[in-house]
C-alpha positions as CSV (number, residue, x, y, z in Angstrom):
1,M,22.9,-20.7,13.0
2,T,25.1,-17.8,13.3
3,H,25.3,-14.7,15.5
4,T,25.2,-11.1,14.4
5,P,25.7,-8.5,17.0
6,E,22.3,-6.9,17.9
7,R,23.5,-3.4,16.8
8,D,24.3,-4.7,13.4
9,A,21.0,-6.6,13.0
10,L,19.1,-3.4,13.8
11,T,20.6,-1.5,10.9
12,L,20.0,-4.2,8.2
13,P,17.6,-3.4,5.3
14,W,14.6,-5.7,5.8
15,F,12.2,-6.7,3.0
16,R,9.1,-8.8,2.8
17,S,9.1,-12.1,1.2
18,S,6.7,-12.3,-1.8
19,Y,5.9,-15.9,-0.8
20,S,4.8,-15.2,2.8
21,S,1.5,-13.4,2.3
22,S,-1.8,-15.2,2.5
23,G,-3.5,-12.4,0.6
24,D,-4.7,-10.3,3.5
25,G,-1.2,-9.0,4.3
26,N,-1.1,-10.5,7.8
27,D,1.3,-13.4,7.3
28,C,4.5,-11.7,6.4
29,V,8.1,-12.8,6.8
30,E,10.8,-10.3,6.5
31,V,14.3,-11.1,5.4
32,A,17.6,-9.1,5.6
33,T,20.9,-10.2,4.2
34,A,24.4,-9.5,5.5
35,P,27.7,-10.9,4.4
36,G,27.5,-14.6,5.0
37,T,24.2,-14.5,6.9
38,V,20.4,-14.2,6.3
39,H,18.1,-12.9,9.0
40,V,14.4,-13.8,9.2
41,R,11.7,-12.2,11.4
42,D,8.0,-11.8,11.7
43,S,6.9,-8.5,10.2
44,K,4.3,-8.1,12.9
45,A,7.0,-8.3,15.6
46,P,10.0,-6.6,14.2
47,D,11.6,-6.3,17.7
48,G,10.9,-9.9,18.5
49,P,13.0,-13.0,18.0
50,R,15.0,-13.5,14.7
51,L,16.4,-16.5,13.0
52,T,19.9,-16.1,11.6
53,V,21.3,-18.7,9.3
54,T,24.3,-18.9,6.9
55,S,23.8,-17.8,3.3
56,A,24.4,-21.4,2.2
57,A,21.8,-22.8,4.6
58,W,19.3,-20.2,3.4
59,S,20.0,-21.1,-0.3
60,R,19.3,-24.8,0.5
61,F,16.1,-23.9,2.4
62,V,14.6,-21.8,-0.4
63,S,15.5,-24.3,-3.1
64,H,13.3,-26.8,-1.3
65,S,10.4,-24.6,-0.4
66,A,9.1,-23.6,-3.8
67,C,5.3,-23.3,-3.9
């Protein structure tokens, strides 16, 4: 994992993953990208904890999580 200063993480453009919804809109993961990192959070708790990984780690993760 990597660390992005909190002030930078707050200004990132977040978007919802098209794979995260169960159909009722309540199971949403949001993702934001920055140079070299990908940030992941729960859309229901945008001020809650976030996971930050390298872009390479994110690429490996999504290549193995196809539905």
